[in-house]
C-alpha positions as CSV (number, residue, x, y, z in Angstrom):
1,X,21.6,-3.7,12.7
2,X,19.2,-1.7,14.9
3,X,20.3,1.5,13.2
4,X,19.4,0.1,9.8
5,X,15.8,-0.4,10.8
6,X,15.4,2.7,13.0
7,X,12.8,5.1,11.6
8,X,13.1,7.7,14.3
9,X,12.6,11.2,13.0
10,X,11.0,10.1,9.7
11,X,7.5,10.9,8.6
12,X,5.7,8.0,7.1
13,X,2.4,8.5,5.2
14,X,0.2,5.4,4.7
15,X,-2.7,5.8,2.4
16,X,-5.7,3.7,3.2
17,X,-4.2,3.4,6.7
18,X,-7.3,3.3,8.8
19,X,-7.8,-0.4,8.7
20,X,-6.6,-3.7,7.3
21,X,-3.1,-4.0,5.7
22,X,-2.5,-0.2,5.9
23,X,-3.1,-0.2,9.7
24,X,-0.8,-3.2,10.2
25,X,1.9,-1.4,8.3
26,X,1.4,1.7,10.4
27,X,1.8,-0.4,13.5
28,X,5.2,-1.7,12.3
29,X,6.6,1.7,11.1
30,X,5.3,3.4,14.3
31,X,6.9,0.8,16.5
32,X,10.3,1.5,14.9
33,X,10.0,5.2,15.5
34,X,8.4,6.7,12.5
35,X,5.9,9.6,12.8
36,X,2.9,8.0,11.3
37,X,0.4,9.8,9.1
38,X,-2.8,8.0,8.0
39,X,-5.0,9.0,5.2
40,X,-8.4,7.4,4.3
41,X,-11.9,8.4,3.2
42,X,-13.7,8.0,6.4
43,X,-12.9,10.2,9.4
44,X,-14.6,7.8,11.9
45,X,-12.3,4.9,10.9
46,X,-9.3,7.2,11.0
47,X,-10.2,8.3,14.5
48,X,-10.6,4.6,15.6
49,X,-7.2,3.8,14.1
50,X,-5.6,6.8,15.9
51,X,-7.0,5.5,19.2
52,X,-5.8,2.0,18.4
53,X,-2.3,3.1,17.7
54,X,-2.2,5.3,20.8
55,X,-2.9,2.1,22.8
56,X,0.3,0.8,21.3
57,X,2.3,3.9,22.2
58,X,2.2,5.2,18.7
59,X,1.2,8.8,18.0
60,X,-0.6,9.1,14.6
61,X,-1.8,12.1,12.6
62,X,-4.9,11.5,10.5
63,X,-6.3,13.2,7.4
64,X,-9.5,12.3,5.7
65,X,-9.0,12.3,1.9
66,X,-10.2,10.4,-1.1
67,X,-7.5,9.5,-3.7
68,X,-10.2,9.4,-6.3
69,X,-10.7,13.1,-5.8
70,X,-7.7,14.3,-7.7
71,X,-7.9,18.0,-6.9
72,X,-7.5,17.3,-3.2
73,X,-4.3,15.3,-3.5
74,X,-1.7,18.1,-3.8
75,X,-3.4,20.2,-1.0
76,X,-3.3,17.1,1.2
77,X,0.5,16.7,0.7
78,X,1.1,20.4,1.2
79,X,-0.9,20.3,4.5
80,X,0.9,17.2,5.8
81,X,4.2,18.9,4.9
82,X,3.3,22.0,6.8
83,X,1.7,20.4,9.8
84,X,3.8,17.3,10.3
85,X,7.0,17.6,8.3
86,X,8.6,16.6,5.1
87,X,7.5,13.1,4.0
88,X,10.3,10.5,4.1
89,X,8.3,7.4,3.5
90,X,5.2,7.0,1.3
91,X,3.2,3.7,1.5
92,X,0.7,3.6,-1.3
93,X,-1.8,1.2,0.2
94,X,-5.2,2.6,-0.6
95,X,-7.1,0.4,-3.0
96,X,-10.5,-0.5,-4.5
97,X,-11.8,-3.6,-6.2
98,X,-14.8,-4.8,-8.2
99,X,-15.9,-8.3,-9.3
100,X,-17.9,-8.8,-12.5
101,X,-17.6,-10.8,-15.7
102,X,-15.8,-8.7,-18.3
103,X,-18.7,-8.4,-20.8
104,X,-20.9,-6.9,-18.0
105,X,-18.3,-4.9,-16.1
106,X,-19.7,-1.4,-15.5
107,X,-17.5,1.4,-16.9
108,X,-18.0,3.5,-13.8
109,X,-16.7,0.6,-11.6
110,X,-13.7,0.2,-13.9
111,X,-12.9,3.9,-13.6
112,X,-13.3,3.8,-9.8
113,X,-10.8,1.0,-9.5
114,X,-8.3,2.7,-11.9
115,X,-8.7,6.1,-10.3
116,X,-7.8,4.9,-6.8
117,X,-5.4,2.1,-7.6
118,X,-3.5,3.8,-10.4
119,X,-4.3,7.5,-11.0
120,X,-4.5,8.5,-7.4
121,X,-1.4,6.5,-6.6
122,X,0.5,8.3,-9.4
123,X,-0.7,11.8,-8.3
124,X,0.2,11.4,-4.6
125,X,3.5,9.9,-5.5
126,X,4.2,12.8,-7.8
127,X,3.2,15.4,-5.2
128,X,5.4,13.7,-2.5
129,X,8.4,13.5,-4.9
130,X,8.0,17.2,-5.9
131,X,7.5,18.7,-2.5
132,X,9.5,16.3,-0.2
133,X,11.7,13.6,-1.6
134,X,13.5,15.2,-4.5
135,X,14.4,18.4,-2.6
136,X,15.6,16.2,0.3
137,X,17.5,13.8,-2.0
138,X,16.2,10.8,-0.3
139,X,13.0,8.8,0.3
140,X,11.3,5.4,0.4
141,X,8.2,4.6,-1.7
142,X,6.5,1.3,-0.9
143,X,3.6,0.4,-3.1
144,X,1.0,-2.3,-2.0
145,X,0.3,-4.1,-5.3
146,X,-1.0,-7.7,-5.2
147,X,-0.3,-11.1,-6.6
148,X,-3.3,-10.3,-8.8
149,X,-0.9,-8.0,-10.6
150,X,1.5,-10.8,-11.3
151,X,-1.0,-13.4,-12.7
152,X,-4.5,-13.9,-14.0
153,X,-7.4,-15.3,-12.0
154,X,-8.4,-18.9,-11.5
155,X,-11.5,-19.2,-13.6
156,X,-13.3,-20.7,-10.7
157,X,-13.0,-17.4,-8.8
158,X,-14.9,-14.2,-9.4
159,X,-13.5,-12.3,-12.4
160,X,-11.8,-9.1,-11.3
161,X,-10.3,-7.7,-14.5
162,X,-10.1,-4.1,-13.4
163,X,-8.4,-5.0,-10.1
164,X,-5.9,-7.3,-11.9
165,X,-5.2,-4.7,-14.5
166,X,-4.7,-2.0,-12.0
167,X,-2.3,-4.0,-9.8
168,X,-0.4,-5.0,-12.9
169,X,0.0,-1.3,-13.6
170,X,1.3,-0.8,-10.0
171,X,3.9,-3.6,-10.5
172,X,5.4,-1.9,-13.6
173,X,4.9,1.6,-12.1
174,X,7.2,0.3,-9.4
175,X,9.9,-0.9,-11.8
176,X,9.8,2.2,-14.0
177,X,9.8,4.7,-11.2
178,X,12.5,2.9,-9.4
179,X,14.8,3.1,-12.4
180,X,14.1,6.8,-12.8
181,X,14.7,7.6,-9.1
182,X,17.6,5.2,-8.5
183,X,20.3,7.9,-8.7
184,X,18.3,10.4,-6.6
185,X,18.4,8.6,-3.3
186,X,14.8,7.4,-3.6
187,X,13.9,3.7,-3.6
188,X,10.7,2.3,-5.0
189,X,9.5,-1.2,-4.2
190,X,6.2,-3.1,-3.9
191,X,4.6,-5.6,-1.7
192,X,2.4,-8.1,-3.5
193,X,0.1,-9.7,-0.9
194,X,-1.8,-12.8,-1.5
195,X,-5.1,-13.4,0.4
196,X,-5.4,-11.7,3.8
197,X,-8.6,-11.5,5.8
198,X,-9.7,-7.8,5.3
199,X,-12.8,-5.9,4.5
200,X,-11.9,-5.9,0.8
201,X,-11.4,-9.7,0.6
202,X,-14.4,-10.6,2.8
203,X,-16.7,-11.4,-0.1
204,X,-14.1,-13.5,-2.0
205,X,-13.1,-15.5,1.1
206,X,-16.8,-16.2,1.9
207,X,-17.1,-18.4,-1.1
208,X,-13.6,-19.1,-2.3
209,X,-11.4,-19.7,0.8
210,X,-11.2,-23.5,0.5
211,X,-10.1,-23.1,-3.1
212,X,-7.5,-20.5,-2.2
213,X,-6.1,-22.6,0.6
214,X,-5.9,-25.7,-1.7
215,X,-3.6,-23.7,-4.0
216,X,-1.5,-22.2,-1.2
217,X,1.5,-24.4,-0.2
218,X,1.4,-23.1,3.4
219,X,-2.4,-23.9,3.5
220,X,-3.3,-20.7,5.3
221,X,-4.2,-17.1,4.8
222,X,-2.0,-14.2,5.7
223,X,-2.2,-12.9,9.3
224,X,-1.9,-9.5,10.8
225,X,1.8,-10.0,11.3
226,X,2.8,-11.3,7.9
227,X,3.4,-8.0,6.1
228,X,5.1,-6.0,8.9
229,X,8.6,-7.3,8.5
230,X,8.8,-6.6,4.8
231,X,7.1,-3.2,5.1
232,X,9.7,-2.2,7.7
233,X,12.5,-3.5,5.5
234,X,11.4,-1.6,2.5
235,X,10.8,1.6,4.5
236,X,14.2,1.6,6.2
237,X,17.9,1.9,5.5
238,X,18.1,-1.9,5.6
239,X,16.8,-1.9,2.0
240,X,19.1,0.9,0.7
241,X,20.4,-1.3,-2.2
242,X,16.9,-2.7,-3.1
243,X,14.8,-0.9,-5.7
244,X,12.3,-1.9,-8.4
245,X,11.3,-5.1,-6.6
246,X,7.8,-6.6,-6.5
247,X,7.8,-9.1,-3.6
248,X,5.0,-11.6,-3.2
249,X,3.8,-12.4,0.4
250,X,1.3,-15.2,-0.4
251,X,2.3,-18.4,1.4
252,X,4.0,-19.7,-1.7
253,X,0.9,-19.5,-3.9
254,X,2.6,-17.7,-6.8
255,X,5.5,-20.2,-6.8
256,X,3.4,-23.1,-8.0
């Protein structure tokens, strides 16, 4: 069993890995031996994450990059490949959100969410497939979607049409790419988190936490440990016969 979860010698890229869920996933993969590579927009936050991981005995490589800047994605993957090694695991975690009633939703905000959550995710996945996974004949792609991609919003919560739409796209991106890559040694699965205390959810939790908890059978939010086991499973050989799955981690909220 230990060998099934061992990631020694594998390079794992985590987008949006400098904080929140991405950093938690980096902790898990690094603990089990992966060479961790973090990308995010802000160099200062990446540097802090690198120091944090070093305190846990995990060496991390960091690259400042914005997935909304499409021309920079292929050079980023090429640079990681040259400086760190071929990418075995890609965790598509970077994300953006926006809350606004649909009739007033700004187009530029819609495009920002789509460009990061869908278009940037597609382009970095494409680049990693071309340069690393397809030539190697193996790979693990783990998308961080959301329960927001599996359902609509409670009308008492802030409307987030762009975010819900983008995460719904990630859910079916996962299914479609998994089927395409299934005979090529590459698995594609997604984690669909519920509500976790992060910078992205801070505003929503400030006014809606009680409502969220009332609809969550476990009556709590996610903790900094609750995604790690699933992320490790999907990144490792233990999930070799799993692909195209979108797995909710939400305290049971999507089951009722």
